[in-house]
All heavy atoms as a GROMACS GRO file, in nm:
protein
  582
    1MET      N    1   1.000   2.018  -0.487
    1MET     CA    2   1.114   2.102  -0.459
    1MET      C    3   1.138   2.106  -0.309
    1MET      O    4   1.046   2.119  -0.230
    1MET     CB    5   1.086   2.240  -0.514
    1MET     CG    6   1.200   2.334  -0.497
    1MET     SD    7   1.189   2.463  -0.621
    1MET     CE    8   1.344   2.534  -0.596
    2CYS      N    9   1.262   2.095  -0.268
    2CYS     CA   10   1.297   2.095  -0.126
    2CYS      C   11   1.307   2.238  -0.075
    2CYS      O   12   1.378   2.320  -0.132
    2CYS     CB   13   1.430   2.025  -0.104
    2CYS     SG   14   1.422   1.850  -0.134
    3CYS      N   15   1.238   2.263   0.034
    3CYS     CA   16   1.236   2.398   0.088
    3CYS      C   17   1.249   2.396   0.239
    3CYS      O   18   1.173   2.460   0.310
    3CYS     CB   19   1.108   2.470   0.048
    3CYS     SG   20   1.087   2.486  -0.128
    4GLY      N   21   1.337   2.319   0.295
    4GLY     CA   22   1.351   2.319   0.440
    4GLY      C   23   1.409   2.189   0.490
    4GLY      O   24   1.454   2.102   0.415
    5ASP      N   25   1.407   2.175   0.623
    5ASP     CA   26   1.465   2.057   0.686
    5ASP      C   27   1.376   1.935   0.675
    5ASP      O   28   1.424   1.822   0.682
    5ASP     CB   29   1.493   2.085   0.834
    5ASP     CG   30   1.601   2.191   0.849
    5ASP    OD1   31   1.687   2.201   0.758
    5ASP    OD2   32   1.600   2.260   0.951
    6ASP      N   33   1.247   1.955   0.658
    6ASP     CA   34   1.154   1.842   0.656
    6ASP      C   35   1.116   1.801   0.513
    6ASP      O   36   1.009   1.750   0.488
    6ASP     CB   37   1.027   1.875   0.735
    6ASP     CG   38   0.956   1.998   0.679
    6ASP    OD1   39   1.020   2.076   0.609
    6ASP    OD2   40   0.836   2.012   0.710
    7CYS      N   41   1.208   1.820   0.419
    7CYS     CA   42   1.175   1.791   0.279
    7CYS      C   43   1.164   1.641   0.256
    7CYS      O   44   1.229   1.561   0.320
    7CYS     CB   45   1.278   1.853   0.186
    7CYS     SG   46   1.442   1.785   0.203
    8GLU      N   47   1.078   1.605   0.165
    8GLU     CA   48   1.054   1.465   0.132
    8GLU      C   49   1.110   1.426  -0.003
    8GLU      O   50   1.110   1.310  -0.038
    8GLU     CB   51   0.903   1.435   0.136
    8GLU     CG   52   0.844   1.440   0.275
    8GLU     CD   53   0.901   1.332   0.366
    8GLU    OE1   54   0.926   1.220   0.320
    8GLU    OE2   55   0.922   1.363   0.484
    9CYS      N   56   1.156   1.522  -0.082
    9CYS     CA   57   1.210   1.489  -0.214
    9CYS      C   58   1.359   1.460  -0.199
    9CYS      O   59   1.437   1.545  -0.162
    9CYS     CB   60   1.184   1.602  -0.312
    9CYS     SG   61   1.268   1.755  -0.273
   10ARG      N   62   1.395   1.338  -0.224
   10ARG     CA   63   1.534   1.298  -0.215
   10ARG      C   64   1.568   1.217  -0.340
   10ARG      O   65   1.570   1.094  -0.336
   10ARG     CB   66   1.559   1.218  -0.088
   10ARG     CG   67   1.538   1.302   0.036
   10ARG     CD   68   1.570   1.222   0.160
   10ARG     NE   69   1.565   1.307   0.275
   10ARG     CZ   70   1.475   1.297   0.370
   10ARG    NH1   71   1.382   1.206   0.363
   10ARG    NH2   72   1.477   1.378   0.472
   11PRO      N   73   1.594   1.283  -0.451
   11PRO     CA   74   1.615   1.211  -0.577
   11PRO      C   75   1.738   1.121  -0.573
   11PRO      O   76   1.738   1.015  -0.634
   11PRO     CB   77   1.629   1.320  -0.681
   11PRO     CG   78   1.656   1.445  -0.607
   11PRO     CD   79   1.601   1.428  -0.469
   12LEU      N   80   1.843   1.160  -0.501
   12LEU     CA   81   1.962   1.078  -0.495
   12LEU      C   82   1.934   0.946  -0.423
   12LEU      O   83   1.975   0.839  -0.468
   12LEU     CB   84   2.076   1.153  -0.426
   12LEU     CG   85   2.210   1.082  -0.421
   12LEU    CD1   86   2.260   1.055  -0.562
   12LEU    CD2   87   2.311   1.165  -0.346
   13GLY      N   88   1.861   0.953  -0.313
   13GLY     CA   89   1.823   0.831  -0.242
   13GLY      C   90   1.733   0.743  -0.326
   13GLY      O   91   1.744   0.619  -0.324
   14PHE      N   92   1.647   0.805  -0.402
   14PHE     CA   93   1.558   0.730  -0.491
   14PHE      C   94   1.638   0.657  -0.597
   14PHE      O   95   1.618   0.538  -0.624
   14PHE     CB   96   1.455   0.823  -0.554
   14PHE     CG   97   1.361   0.756  -0.648
   14PHE    CD1   98   1.256   0.682  -0.597
   14PHE    CD2   99   1.378   0.764  -0.784
   14PHE    CE1  100   1.168   0.618  -0.683
   14PHE    CE2  101   1.291   0.701  -0.870
   14PHE     CZ  102   1.185   0.626  -0.820
   15LEU      N  103   1.732   0.726  -0.660
   15LEU     CA  104   1.812   0.665  -0.766
   15LEU      C  105   1.904   0.556  -0.713
   15LEU      O  106   1.924   0.453  -0.778
   15LEU     CB  107   1.894   0.772  -0.839
   15LEU     CG  108   1.812   0.869  -0.924
   15LEU    CD1  109   1.903   0.976  -0.981
   15LEU    CD2  110   1.741   0.795  -1.035
   16LEU      N  111   1.963   0.577  -0.596
   16LEU     CA  112   2.049   0.475  -0.537
   16LEU      C  113   1.969   0.352  -0.493
   16LEU      O  114   2.020   0.241  -0.492
   16LEU     CB  115   2.125   0.531  -0.417
   16LEU     CG  116   2.236   0.630  -0.450
   16LEU    CD1  117   2.293   0.689  -0.323
   16LEU    CD2  118   2.345   0.562  -0.530
   17GLY      N  119   1.845   0.373  -0.458
   17GLY     CA  120   1.761   0.263  -0.412
   17GLY      C  121   1.697   0.182  -0.523
   17GLY      O  122   1.645   0.073  -0.498
   18LEU      N  123   1.702   0.230  -0.647
   18LEU     CA  124   1.635   0.160  -0.756
   18LEU      C  125   1.684   0.016  -0.779
   18LEU      O  126   1.602  -0.074  -0.795
   18LEU     CB  127   1.645   0.241  -0.885
   18LEU     CG  128   1.546   0.356  -0.897
   18LEU    CD1  129   1.570   0.431  -1.027
   18LEU    CD2  130   1.404   0.309  -0.888
   19PRO      N  131   1.816  -0.011  -0.781
   19PRO     CA  132   1.858  -0.151  -0.800
   19PRO      C  133   1.809  -0.243  -0.689
   19PRO      O  134   1.768  -0.356  -0.714
   19PRO     CB  135   2.010  -0.144  -0.801
   19PRO     CG  136   2.043  -0.003  -0.830
   19PRO     CD  137   1.930   0.079  -0.779
   20PHE      N  138   1.812  -0.193  -0.566
   20PHE     CA  139   1.766  -0.274  -0.454
   20PHE      C  140   1.614  -0.290  -0.456
   20PHE      O  141   1.562  -0.394  -0.418
   20PHE     CB  142   1.812  -0.212  -0.322
   20PHE     CG  143   1.961  -0.205  -0.312
   20PHE    CD1  144   2.027  -0.086  -0.334
   20PHE    CD2  145   2.035  -0.318  -0.284
   20PHE    CE1  146   2.165  -0.079  -0.327
   20PHE    CE2  147   2.173  -0.313  -0.276
   20PHE     CZ  148   2.238  -0.193  -0.298
   21ALA      N  149   1.546  -0.188  -0.503
   21ALA     CA  150   1.400  -0.199  -0.517
   21ALA      C  151   1.365  -0.300  -0.626
   21ALA      O  152   1.266  -0.372  -0.613
   21ALA     CB  153   1.339  -0.063  -0.550
   22PHE      N  154   1.446  -0.308  -0.730
   22PHE     CA  155   1.423  -0.407  -0.835
   22PHE      C  156   1.440  -0.548  -0.780
   22PHE      O  157   1.359  -0.637  -0.809
   22PHE     CB  158   1.518  -0.383  -0.952
   22PHE     CG  159   1.500  -0.483  -1.063
   22PHE    CD1  160   1.387  -0.479  -1.142
   22PHE    CD2  161   1.595  -0.580  -1.087
   22PHE    CE1  162   1.369  -0.572  -1.244
   22PHE    CE2  163   1.578  -0.672  -1.188
   22PHE     CZ  164   1.464  -0.668  -1.268
   23LEU      N  165   1.544  -0.570  -0.700
   23LEU     CA  166   1.563  -0.701  -0.637
   23LEU      C  167   1.449  -0.735  -0.542
   23LEU      O  168   1.401  -0.849  -0.539
   23LEU     CB  169   1.696  -0.706  -0.562
   23LEU     CG  170   1.821  -0.705  -0.649
   23LEU    CD1  171   1.945  -0.697  -0.561
   23LEU    CD2  172   1.825  -0.828  -0.737
   24SER      N  173   1.403  -0.637  -0.468
   24SER     CA  174   1.292  -0.663  -0.378
   24SER      C  175   1.161  -0.680  -0.455
   24SER      O  176   1.070  -0.747  -0.407
   24SER     CB  177   1.279  -0.553  -0.273
   24SER     OG  178   1.256  -0.430  -0.333
   25LEU      N  179   1.153  -0.624  -0.576
   25LEU     CA  180   1.036  -0.648  -0.660
   25LEU      C  181   1.031  -0.793  -0.704
   25LEU      O  182   0.924  -0.855  -0.708
   25LEU     CB  183   1.040  -0.556  -0.782
   25LEU     CG  184   0.922  -0.567  -0.878
   25LEU    CD1  185   0.794  -0.520  -0.811
   25LEU    CD2  186   0.949  -0.486  -1.004
   26ILE      N  187   1.146  -0.851  -0.734
   26ILE     CA  188   1.151  -0.994  -0.767
   26ILE      C  189   1.108  -1.077  -0.647
   26ILE      O  190   1.030  -1.172  -0.660
   26ILE     CB  191   1.292  -1.032  -0.816
   26ILE    CG1  192   1.321  -0.962  -0.949
   26ILE    CG2  193   1.307  -1.182  -0.830
   26ILE    CD1  194   1.464  -0.974  -0.996
   27LEU      N  195   1.156  -1.040  -0.528
   27LEU     CA  196   1.110  -1.109  -0.407
   27LEU      C  197   0.961  -1.090  -0.385
   27LEU      O  198   0.893  -1.179  -0.335
   27LEU     CB  199   1.187  -1.058  -0.285
   27LEU     CG  200   1.329  -1.107  -0.268
   27LEU    CD1  201   1.394  -1.039  -0.149
   27LEU    CD2  202   1.334  -1.257  -0.254
   28SER      N  203   0.911  -0.976  -0.424
   28SER     CA  204   0.769  -0.949  -0.411
   28SER      C  205   0.687  -1.041  -0.500
   28SER      O  206   0.580  -1.090  -0.459
   28SER     CB  207   0.741  -0.803  -0.446
   28SER     OG  208   0.604  -0.776  -0.444
   29ILE      N  209   0.735  -1.068  -0.620
   29ILE     CA  210   0.666  -1.160  -0.709
   29ILE      C  211   0.665  -1.300  -0.650
   29ILE      O  212   0.564  -1.371  -0.655
   29ILE     CB  213   0.729  -1.156  -0.849
   29ILE    CG1  214   0.704  -1.019  -0.913
   29ILE    CG2  215   0.676  -1.266  -0.938
   29ILE    CD1  216   0.783  -0.993  -1.039
   30VAL      N  217   0.778  -1.340  -0.592
   30VAL     CA  218   0.782  -1.470  -0.522
   30VAL      C  219   0.684  -1.470  -0.406
   30VAL      O  220   0.614  -1.569  -0.381
   30VAL     CB  221   0.926  -1.498  -0.473
   30VAL    CG1  222   0.931  -1.620  -0.383
   30VAL    CG2  223   1.020  -1.517  -0.592
   31GLY      N  224   0.674  -1.357  -0.335
   31GLY     CA  225   0.579  -1.346  -0.225
   31GLY      C  226   0.435  -1.359  -0.271
   31GLY      O  227   0.353  -1.418  -0.200
   32VAL      N  228   0.403  -1.307  -0.388
   32VAL     CA  229   0.267  -1.320  -0.442
   32VAL      C  230   0.235  -1.466  -0.469
   32VAL      O  231   0.126  -1.514  -0.436
   32VAL     CB  232   0.250  -1.235  -0.570
   32VAL    CG1  233   0.122  -1.270  -0.643
   32VAL    CG2  234   0.253  -1.088  -0.536
   33ILE      N  235   0.331  -1.538  -0.526
   33ILE     CA  236   0.309  -1.680  -0.554
   33ILE      C  237   0.291  -1.758  -0.425
   33ILE      O  238   0.199  -1.841  -0.413
   33ILE     CB  239   0.426  -1.735  -0.639
   33ILE    CG1  240   0.426  -1.669  -0.777
   33ILE    CG2  241   0.418  -1.887  -0.651
   33ILE    CD1  242   0.550  -1.696  -0.858
   34ILE      N  243   0.376  -1.730  -0.326
   34ILE     CA  244   0.363  -1.798  -0.196
   34ILE      C  245   0.230  -1.762  -0.131
   34ILE      O  246   0.164  -1.847  -0.071
   34ILE     CB  247   0.481  -1.760  -0.104
   34ILE    CG1  248   0.610  -1.817  -0.160
   34ILE    CG2  249   0.458  -1.811   0.038
   34ILE    CD1  250   0.735  -1.768  -0.089
   35TRP      N  251   0.187  -1.637  -0.145
   35TRP     CA  252   0.062  -1.593  -0.085
   35TRP      C  253  -0.057  -1.665  -0.148
   35TRP      O  254  -0.149  -1.709  -0.076
   35TRP     CB  255   0.048  -1.442  -0.102
   35TRP     CG  256  -0.077  -1.386  -0.043
   35TRP    CD1  257  -0.107  -1.374   0.089
   35TRP    CD2  258  -0.189  -1.336  -0.116
   35TRP    NE1  259  -0.232  -1.317   0.102
   35TRP    CE2  260  -0.284  -1.293  -0.021
   35TRP    CE3  261  -0.218  -1.321  -0.251
   35TRP    CZ2  262  -0.406  -1.238  -0.059
   35TRP    CZ3  263  -0.338  -1.266  -0.288
   35TRP    CH2  264  -0.430  -1.225  -0.192
   36ILE      N  265  -0.056  -1.680  -0.280
   36ILE     CA  266  -0.167  -1.748  -0.348
   36ILE      C  267  -0.174  -1.894  -0.307
   36ILE      O  268  -0.281  -1.946  -0.274
   36ILE     CB  269  -0.154  -1.732  -0.500
   36ILE    CG1  270  -0.180  -1.586  -0.541
   36ILE    CG2  271  -0.249  -1.825  -0.574
   36ILE    CD1  272  -0.148  -1.555  -0.686
   37VAL      N  273  -0.059  -1.961  -0.306
   37VAL     CA  274  -0.056  -2.102  -0.265
   37VAL      C  275  -0.095  -2.117  -0.118
   37VAL      O  276  -0.174  -2.204  -0.082
   37VAL     CB  277   0.083  -2.163  -0.293
   37VAL    CG1  278   0.096  -2.301  -0.232
   37VAL    CG2  279   0.110  -2.169  -0.442
   38GLY      N  280  -0.043  -2.030  -0.034
   38GLY     CA  281  -0.075  -2.035   0.108
   38GLY      C  282  -0.220  -2.006   0.137
   38GLY      O  283  -0.282  -2.067   0.225
   39LEU      N  284  -0.277  -1.913   0.062
   39LEU     CA  285  -0.418  -1.881   0.080
   39LEU      C  286  -0.507  -1.999   0.041
   39LEU      O  287  -0.604  -2.029   0.110
   39LEU     CB  288  -0.453  -1.757  -0.002
   39LEU     CG  289  -0.583  -1.686   0.034
   39LEU    CD1  290  -0.576  -1.638   0.177
   39LEU    CD2  291  -0.604  -1.570  -0.060
   40ALA      N  292  -0.468  -2.067  -0.067
   40ALA     CA  293  -0.544  -2.186  -0.108
   40ALA      C  294  -0.532  -2.296  -0.003
   40ALA      O  295  -0.631  -2.362   0.030
   40ALA     CB  296  -0.495  -2.235  -0.243
   41LEU      N  297  -0.412  -2.314   0.052
   41LEU     CA  298  -0.394  -2.416   0.156
   41LEU      C  299  -0.470  -2.380   0.284
   41LEU      O  300  -0.521  -2.467   0.353
   41LEU     CB  301  -0.246  -2.435   0.187
   41LEU     CG  302  -0.165  -2.507   0.080
   41LEU    CD1  303  -0.017  -2.506   0.118
   41LEU    CD2  304  -0.214  -2.648   0.059
   42THR      N  305  -0.477  -2.252   0.314
   42THR     CA  306  -0.551  -2.208   0.432
   42THR      C  307  -0.701  -2.234   0.414
   42THR      O  308  -0.770  -2.270   0.510
   42THR     CB  309  -0.527  -2.059   0.459
   42THR    OG1  310  -0.387  -2.038   0.474
   42THR    CG2  311  -0.596  -2.014   0.585
   43CYS      N  312  -0.750  -2.217   0.293
   43CYS     CA  313  -0.891  -2.246   0.268
   43CYS      C  314  -0.921  -2.395   0.277
   43CYS      O  315  -1.028  -2.434   0.320
   43CYS     CB  316  -0.932  -2.193   0.130
   43CYS     SG  317  -0.937  -2.014   0.121
   44ILE      N  318  -0.825  -2.477   0.236
   44ILE     CA  319  -0.844  -2.621   0.242
   44ILE      C  320  -0.836  -2.672   0.386
   44ILE      O  321  -0.920  -2.750   0.430
   44ILE     CB  322  -0.739  -2.693   0.153
   44ILE    CG1  323  -0.766  -2.661   0.006
   44ILE    CG2  324  -0.742  -2.844   0.176
   44ILE    CD1  325  -0.654  -2.706  -0.087
   45CYS      N  326  -0.736  -2.626   0.457
   45CYS     CA  327  -0.718  -2.670   0.596
   45CYS      C  328  -0.691  -2.549   0.684
   45CYS      O  329  -0.576  -2.510   0.704
   45CYS     CB  330  -0.601  -2.769   0.603
   45CYS     SG  331  -0.572  -2.832   0.769
   46PRO      N  332  -0.795  -2.488   0.738
   46PRO     CA  333  -0.776  -2.366   0.818
   46PRO      C  334  -0.709  -2.389   0.953
   46PRO      O  335  -0.669  -2.294   1.018
   46PRO     CB  336  -0.919  -2.313   0.836
   46PRO     CG  337  -1.007  -2.429   0.814
   46PRO     CD  338  -0.934  -2.523   0.723
   47CYS      N  339  -0.695  -2.515   0.993
   47CYS     CA  340  -0.635  -2.542   1.123
   47CYS      C  341  -0.483  -2.535   1.121
   47CYS      O  342  -0.420  -2.535   1.227
   47CYS     CB  343  -0.680  -2.679   1.174
   47CYS     SG  344  -0.634  -2.814   1.066
   48CYS      N  345  -0.422  -2.527   1.005
   48CYS     CA  346  -0.275  -2.523   0.994
   48CYS      C  347  -0.226  -2.383   1.027
   48CYS      O  348  -0.239  -2.291   0.946
   48CYS     CB  349  -0.229  -2.564   0.855
   48CYS     SG  350  -0.260  -2.736   0.817
   49LEU      N  351  -0.166  -2.367   1.142
   49LEU     CA  352  -0.114  -2.237   1.184
   49LEU      C  353   0.010  -2.199   1.104
   49LEU      O  354   0.030  -2.081   1.073
   49LEU     CB  355  -0.082  -2.238   1.333
   49LEU     CG  356  -0.030  -2.107   1.392
   49LEU    CD1  357  -0.136  -1.999   1.379
   49LEU    CD2  358   0.012  -2.126   1.534
   50CYS      N  359   0.090  -2.297   1.067
   50CYS     CA  360   0.214  -2.266   0.995
   50CYS      C  361   0.184  -2.206   0.857
   50CYS      O  362   0.259  -2.120   0.809
   50CYS     CB  363   0.300  -2.390   0.981
   50CYS     SG  364   0.225  -2.524   0.891
   51VAL      N  365   0.076  -2.247   0.794
   51VAL     CA  366   0.041  -2.190   0.663
   51VAL      C  367   0.001  -2.044   0.680
   51VAL      O  368   0.037  -1.959   0.597
   51VAL     CB  369  -0.072  -2.272   0.597
   51VAL    CG1  370  -0.117  -2.208   0.468
   51VAL    CG2  371  -0.027  -2.415   0.572
   52THR      N  372  -0.068  -2.013   0.786
   52THR     CA  373  -0.106  -1.874   0.813
   52THR      C  374   0.017  -1.787   0.835
   52THR      O  375   0.023  -1.674   0.786
   52THR     CB  376  -0.198  -1.868   0.936
   52THR    OG1  377  -0.307  -1.956   0.917
   52THR    CG2  378  -0.249  -1.728   0.959
   53ILE      N  379   0.115  -1.840   0.905
   53ILE     CA  380   0.239  -1.765   0.928
   53ILE      C  381   0.313  -1.743   0.797
   53ILE      O  382   0.366  -1.634   0.771
   53ILE     CB  383   0.327  -1.839   1.031
   53ILE    CG1  384   0.257  -1.839   1.167
   53ILE    CG2  385   0.464  -1.775   1.042
   53ILE    CD1  386   0.322  -1.927   1.269
   54ILE      N  387   0.315  -1.844   0.710
   54ILE     CA  388   0.380  -1.831   0.580
   54ILE      C  389   0.309  -1.725   0.495
   54ILE      O  390   0.373  -1.647   0.423
   54ILE     CB  391   0.387  -1.968   0.510
   54ILE    CG1  392   0.483  -2.059   0.584
   54ILE    CG2  393   0.427  -1.953   0.365
   54ILE    CD1  394   0.485  -2.201   0.535
   55VAL      N  395   0.177  -1.722   0.502
   55VAL     CA  396   0.101  -1.621   0.427
   55VAL      C  397   0.135  -1.481   0.478
   55VAL      O  398   0.150  -1.387   0.399
   55VAL     CB  399  -0.051  -1.650   0.435
   55VAL    CG1  400  -0.132  -1.534   0.383
   55VAL    CG2  401  -0.084  -1.776   0.358
   56GLU      N  402   0.150  -1.465   0.609
   56GLU     CA  403   0.186  -1.334   0.664
   56GLU      C  404   0.327  -1.293   0.620
   56GLU      O  405   0.352  -1.176   0.591
   56GLU     CB  406   0.178  -1.337   0.817
   56GLU     CG  407   0.038  -1.350   0.870
   56GLU     CD  408  -0.048  -1.230   0.837
   56GLU    OE1  409   0.002  -1.117   0.838
   56GLU    OE2  410  -0.167  -1.250   0.808
   57LEU      N  411   0.420  -1.387   0.615
   57LEU     CA  412   0.554  -1.357   0.567
   57LEU      C  413   0.552  -1.321   0.419
   57LEU      O  414   0.628  -1.234   0.374
   57LEU     CB  415   0.647  -1.476   0.591
   57LEU     CG  416   0.684  -1.503   0.736
   57LEU    CD1  417   0.766  -1.631   0.749
   57LEU    CD2  418   0.759  -1.386   0.796
   58ALA      N  419   0.467  -1.386   0.343
   58ALA     CA  420   0.454  -1.354   0.201
   58ALA      C  421   0.402  -1.212   0.183
   58ALA      O  422   0.445  -1.140   0.092
   58ALA     CB  423   0.362  -1.454   0.132
   59LEU      N  424   0.311  -1.169   0.268
   59LEU     CA  425   0.262  -1.030   0.260
   59LEU      C  426   0.374  -0.931   0.290
   59LEU      O  427   0.380  -0.823   0.230
   59LEU     CB  428   0.147  -1.009   0.358
   59LEU     CG  429   0.014  -1.071   0.315
   59LEU    CD1  430  -0.090  -1.054   0.426
   59LEU    CD2  431  -0.036  -1.009   0.187
   60GLY      N  432   0.465  -0.968   0.380
   60GLY     CA  433   0.582  -0.884   0.406
   60GLY      C  434   0.672  -0.875   0.284
   60GLY      O  435   0.728  -0.768   0.254
   61LEU      N  436   0.687  -0.986   0.211
   61LEU     CA  437   0.767  -0.984   0.088
   61LEU      C  438   0.702  -0.897  -0.019
   61LEU      O  439   0.771  -0.831  -0.096
   61LEU     CB  440   0.785  -1.126   0.034
   61LEU     CG  441   0.886  -1.215   0.104
   61LEU    CD1  442   0.883  -1.354   0.043
   61LEU    CD2  443   1.024  -1.156   0.094
   62ILE      N  444   0.570  -0.900  -0.023
   62ILE     CA  445   0.499  -0.820  -0.124
   62ILE      C  446   0.520  -0.671  -0.098
   62ILE      O  447   0.534  -0.592  -0.191
   62ILE     CB  448   0.349  -0.856  -0.124
   62ILE    CG1  449   0.330  -0.999  -0.175
   62ILE    CG2  450   0.268  -0.759  -0.206
   62ILE    CD1  451   0.190  -1.053  -0.156
   63LYS      N  452   0.530  -0.631   0.027
   63LYS     CA  453   0.548  -0.490   0.062
   63LYS      C  454   0.694  -0.447   0.062
   63LYS      O  455   0.724  -0.330   0.086
   63LYS     CB  456   0.488  -0.463   0.200
   63LYS     CG  457   0.338  -0.484   0.205
   63LYS     CD  458   0.286  -0.465   0.345
   63LYS     CE  459   0.138  -0.497   0.352
   63LYS     NZ  460   0.089  -0.486   0.490
   64ALA      N  461   0.786  -0.538   0.033
   64ALA     CA  462   0.929  -0.510   0.041
   64ALA      C  463   0.977  -0.394  -0.048
   64ALA      O  464   1.054  -0.311  -0.001
   64ALA     CB  465   1.010  -0.636   0.011
   65PRO      N  466   0.935  -0.384  -0.175
   65PRO     CA  467   0.986  -0.271  -0.255
   65PRO      C  468   0.953  -0.134  -0.198
   65PRO      O  469   1.036  -0.043  -0.202
   65PRO     CB  470   0.919  -0.290  -0.392
   65PRO     CG  471   0.880  -0.432  -0.398
   65PRO     CD  472   0.852  -0.473  -0.256
   66ILE      N  473   0.838  -0.121  -0.140
   66ILE     CA  474   0.798   0.008  -0.081
   66ILE      C  475   0.885   0.039   0.040
   66ILE      O  476   0.933   0.151   0.056
   66ILE     CB  477   0.649   0.005  -0.043
   66ILE    CG1  478   0.565  -0.012  -0.169
   66ILE    CG2  479   0.610   0.132   0.032
   66ILE    CD1  480   0.421  -0.044  -0.143
   67HIS      N  481   0.909  -0.062   0.124
   67HIS     CA  482   0.992  -0.041   0.243
   67HIS      C  483   1.137  -0.009   0.204
   67HIS      O  484   1.201   0.074   0.270
   67HIS     CB  485   0.988  -0.164   0.333
   67HIS     CG  486   0.854  -0.189   0.392
   67HIS    ND1  487   0.786  -0.096   0.468
   67HIS    CD2  488   0.774  -0.298   0.388
   67HIS    CE1  489   0.671  -0.147   0.507
   67HIS    NE2  490   0.660  -0.269   0.459
   68VAL      N  491   1.187  -0.072   0.100
   68VAL     CA  492   1.324  -0.046   0.056
   68VAL      C  493   1.338   0.098   0.008
   68VAL      O  494   1.433   0.168   0.044
   68VAL     CB  495   1.366  -0.146  -0.055
   68VAL    CG1  496   1.493  -0.102  -0.124
   68VAL    CG2  497   1.383  -0.285   0.003
   69MET      N  498   1.244   0.144  -0.073
   69MET     CA  499   1.253   0.281  -0.123
   69MET      C  500   1.237   0.383  -0.012
   69MET      O  501   1.306   0.486  -0.010
   69MET     CB  502   1.150   0.304  -0.233
   69MET     CG  503   1.180   0.228  -0.360
   69MET     SD  504   1.347   0.252  -0.423
   69MET     CE  505   1.343   0.422  -0.472
   70GLU      N  506   1.148   0.357   0.083
   70GLU     CA  507   1.132   0.449   0.196
   70GLU      C  508   1.260   0.454   0.280
   70GLU      O  509   1.301   0.560   0.326
   70GLU     CB  510   1.015   0.406   0.283
   70GLU     CG  511   0.881   0.432   0.221
   70GLU     CD  512   0.766   0.378   0.305
   70GLU    OE1  513   0.791   0.301   0.401
   70GLU    OE2  514   0.651   0.411   0.274
   71TRP      N  515   1.324   0.338   0.299
   71TRP     CA  516   1.446   0.335   0.378
   71TRP      C  517   1.557   0.411   0.309
   71TRP      O  518   1.628   0.489   0.373
   71TRP     CB  519   1.488   0.189   0.403
   71TRP     CG  520   1.605   0.177   0.493
   71TRP    CD1  521   1.604   0.185   0.628
   71TRP    CD2  522   1.741   0.161   0.454
   71TRP    NE1  523   1.731   0.172   0.676
   71TRP    CE2  524   1.818   0.156   0.570
   71TRP    CE3  525   1.804   0.147   0.331
   71TRP    CZ2  526   1.956   0.141   0.569
   71TRP    CZ3  527   1.941   0.130   0.331
   71TRP    CH2  528   2.016   0.128   0.447
   72PHE      N  529   1.574   0.389   0.176
   72PHE     CA  530   1.682   0.458   0.105
   72PHE      C  531   1.660   0.607   0.102
   72PHE      O  532   1.753   0.685   0.121
   72PHE     CB  533   1.694   0.404  -0.038
   72PHE     CG  534   1.803   0.301  -0.053
   72PHE    CD1  535   1.773   0.169  -0.052
   72PHE    CD2  536   1.935   0.340  -0.066
   72PHE    CE1  537   1.871   0.074  -0.065
   72PHE    CE2  538   2.036   0.246  -0.078
   72PHE     CZ  539   2.004   0.112  -0.078
   73THR      N  540   1.537   0.650   0.078
   73THR     CA  541   1.515   0.795   0.072
   73THR      C  542   1.528   0.861   0.208
   73THR      O  543   1.559   0.979   0.216
   73THR     CB  544   1.377   0.828   0.011
   73THR    OG1  545   1.276   0.760   0.084
   73THR    CG2  546   1.371   0.788  -0.134
   74SER      N  547   1.507   0.786   0.315
   74SER     CA  548   1.523   0.845   0.448
   74SER      C  549   1.670   0.855   0.488
   74SER      O  550   1.705   0.938   0.572
   74SER     CB  551   1.446   0.763   0.551
   74SER     OG  552   1.509   0.638   0.573
   75LYS      N  553   1.758   0.774   0.431
   75LYS     CA  554   1.899   0.775   0.469
   75LYS      C  555   1.981   0.880   0.395
   75LYS      O  556   2.086   0.919   0.441
   75LYS     CB  557   1.962   0.636   0.445
   75LYS     CG  558   1.903   0.528   0.530
   75LYS     CD  559   1.922   0.559   0.676
   75LYS     CE  560   1.856   0.456   0.762
   75LYS     NZ  561   1.844   0.496   0.900
   76ILE      N  562   1.936   0.922   0.278
   76ILE     CA  563   2.012   1.018   0.198
   76ILE      C  564   1.959   1.159   0.227
   76ILE      O  565   1.839   1.184   0.215
   76ILE     CB  566   2.000   0.987   0.048
   76ILE    CG1  567   2.044   0.845   0.018
   76ILE    CG2  568   2.076   1.088  -0.036
   76ILE    CD1  569   2.189   0.817   0.041
   77PRO      N  570   2.046   1.252   0.265
   77PRO     CA  571   1.997   1.388   0.288
   77PRO      C  572   1.958   1.457   0.159
   77PRO      O  573   2.002   1.420   0.052
   77PRO     CB  574   2.117   1.458   0.352
   77PRO     CG  575   2.236   1.380   0.311
   77PRO     CD  576   2.190   1.240   0.290
   78CYS      N  577   1.876   1.557   0.172
   78CYS     CA  578   1.825   1.632   0.057
   78CYS      C  579   1.936   1.711  -0.002
   78CYS      O  580   1.985   1.721  -0.094
   78CYS     CB  581   1.713   1.725   0.101
   78CYS     SG  582   1.611   1.786  -0.030
   0.00000   0.00000   0.00000
């Protein structure tokens, strides 16, 4: 329940963000696949810096749904 200016419950922002969170969830699944392949390639050849960068980008994709929901709930007032 919202009881002030610093409230964290923003159901409207949550509901508006759901379609975008679903799209970012699909990107997150792609990120998991890229992360698994990149991790295997890093184990095979650890000297490849580009594979390490791709794995880091894949981790960003995996965290995308959380960032999308946080962004939407922060933009909509209580």
